[in-house]
N, C-alpha and C positions, 0 to 999 in steps of 0.2 A: 483340371487346372484351377488353381485358387484364384479368386478375384484379387486385385491389386490392394483393395481397400482392406484386406484381411491380411495383408502383408505387414511385417514390422516396419515402423517408420524409419526414414534415413537421415543421418546427419547431413549437414550442408556440404561437409568434404566428400561423404560417400557418394552423395547426389550427384556433385560435380565429377566425381570419377566414373559413375555410371553414365552420365551424359557423355562424357569423353569417349567411353567405349561405343557408344550408341553411334555417334557421329562418325567415328572411324570406320565402323561397320557400313553406315549408311553411304559414306563417300568413296571408300576405297574397296569395300567388300571383303576385308578381313579385320580381326581385332588388333588393337595396338599391342606393342611389344612391352615387355616390363620395362626396358630402358625408355621408350617413348612416354610411358605413363611417368616416370621418374622423372624426365627432363622436362615434361610439360607442367608438372605441378611444383618442380623444383625439390622434391624429396632428397635427403639427405643420403637415403640407402634405399637397397632393394627391399629392407625388411618392412619399410613403410608401405611399398606397393603391395607386397604380400599379405601385410595386415587388413588393407582396404578391400583388397580381393576376397580374402577371407570373410569378411563382414558380410560382404555384398552375397557371397555364396551362402553362408549360414542363413541370412535373411531371406534367401529364394529368389534373388533378382538375377543371379548369373548361375551358369554351370561351366566347369572346365574339365572337359572330358580327358581322361588320362594325364592330367597336369600338363597338358600341352600349352605353352606359353601365348601362343598365337591362335588358340582354339577356343577363345572365351565366347560363350553362347549368351544372349540375353533371354532370359525367362519372362521377366516383366519390366516394362518401362518405367523409368522415373515418374512419380507422381508430380504434378503441377510443373511439368516440363516447361509450359508456355511462361508462367510466371517466372521461373529461374531465368529463361533467355530474355524477358523483358527487362529484368533487373540488371543483368548484365549490360544489355544495351544502354541502360540509363546510366549506370557507373561509367561506361566507357565515355559517354558525352560529358559527365562531370570532369573526368580527368584530363580531358584536352580535346583538340579539334577532332570530331568524329569523322571516320571514313564516308564516303559517299553512301547516302541513303539508297535502299534497294525497294522501293515501294512495290515493284512487280512481284517480289518473293519474300513473303512475310517471313520474320526471323531470322535474316541472313545478314551478315555484313559485307560491305564491298570494300576490299582492300586493293591499294596500288600495287599492279603486276609491273615491276620496275625494269624487267628484262630476262637476261638468261645467265645462268652461272653455270661454271664447269663442276661435273662430278668426274674429273680427269685431270688434264692440265688446266693451269689458269686461264681463264677466258674473259674477255670483256663483257661488263653487264652494266646494269641500272640506267638503261638508255631509253625505255619505253614509258609511256604514260597510260597503259591500259589498266583495266580493274577486274578482279575477280571475286565472285560471291562466295563466302565461307561461312559455315556455322558458328556461332559465338563460342560455343564450347572448345573450340579449338584455339582459342586466342585467350592468351593472358591479360593483355593490355591492348586494346584496338588501336588507340593513339600511337602506338610505337611498334606497330607491326606492319609488314609489308610481305608481298609474295614474289617469288622468282620462279622461274621454269628451268628445270635441271637439263645440262646437256652432258651426256656421257655416262658410263657404268661404272666409275670407280667406287660408290657408295651402294652397290647392289646388296652387299651383305647386310647392311642396315635397311634393306627395303626400300631404298632410294632409287629409281629407274629413270631411265632416260625418257623425259617428256613429263614428268611429275612435276607438279607445282609444290614447292616448299614455302611454308610460311616462318618468316624470320623476325623475331624480336629485337629492335634496334638496342645494342649495348656494345661498350667497347672492351669489355673484359668477359674472360670465360673460364669455367673451372677445366681441370683436367679431365678428359672423356667426353666432354660436351661435342656436339655436331655444330661447327659454326661456319659461317660464310666470312671468309677472310681475304683481304686484298694484299697483294704482293707486287710492288712495281705497278700499281694502278690496274692490275688485273685480278679477278676474283675466282675463288673457288670454293666448294662445299668439302669439308673434311671433319674428321675427329681432331680435336686440339689437345696438344699435351706440351707443356714447358718443363723439360727435364735434360738431363745430361745426354749428349749424343754418345752412343756406343762407339768405342773405338775402333770396331771392326769396319765401320763405314768411314769413308773420306769425307771430312767436312768441306763445305761449299768454299769456294774461293773468297768469298766477302768474308767468311768468319776467320780465315787466317790473318786477316788484316787487323783483327782485334786483339786487345791486350790479353793475357792469359785469364785474369780475374774475370774480365767481361765475357769470355767465351764459355764458362762453366755451365751456362745454361743455353739450350736451344729450344726452338720451337718446332715441334713435330706436326706436320699436318698429315694425318694418317688416312690412308683409303680403306674402304671396307671391301676389298678385292683382292684375293690372294695372289693374283696375276700382277699386282702393281705394287710399287714401293711408296714408302713414306718420303715426303719432301721435308727437308730440314733448313731453316733460316734462322739469322740472329733475330732475337725478340724485336728489335727496333726495325726490322724490316716487314713485320706482319703487323697489319692492321685489322682487328676484329670488327667486323661490320655488325653482327648480331649473331644470336644463337637460334637453332631450329627449335620450334615449338609446335609444328604440324605440318601435315603432309596432305595433298590432294591428288587422286588418280581418277582419271576419267577412263571408261572403257568404251 
């Protein structure tokens, strides 16, 4: 095996992608999916994900057996990992109020665990004041990120299981296909978000029938990742996005 010092150097973005893969393997025991990498870094398409993975593959840092998207193997850890972690912690402090410090665990962030969110029917959340330690590589903006514990199995197709802790970046808007935490009538759920026309084969909710025709042309679909469950449809003004999923932690 070659020493890491003989390997080609990494760009900052390649380093960050490698760190994200390493953190996922360390925390969850499996590599992130292409969708998770795309969502975490805000890439516009899967081509960007593939390009970065190809660079890491060609430079000898990772291996992808048989083109399996969740079988990424780390061959060489990123150089100067501690320096990157420290830089990110310093940047998070500059951006705004930092999460609670974690002196007993070097290099980790302590994010607020605000409660429980449903991967099923909407469920009351945002009620607790606990904290959870997470690797900085899983977080885009520490000052705007919080954690929630998942209850239910509607998102198992996206690798989100009952009892998992998801990391959510606060924001009020999302793009089609993003996994969001959304509130409907003061209850919250985690689903994939889509704003689109509702298929005519599915009856519209009662609330939407009271809307004017031009206002009802678009509906919010909160789509589960479980074939045994159906999407939930709401008028846009009834759905309040709390944030988008940026990471996941599973403890065994």
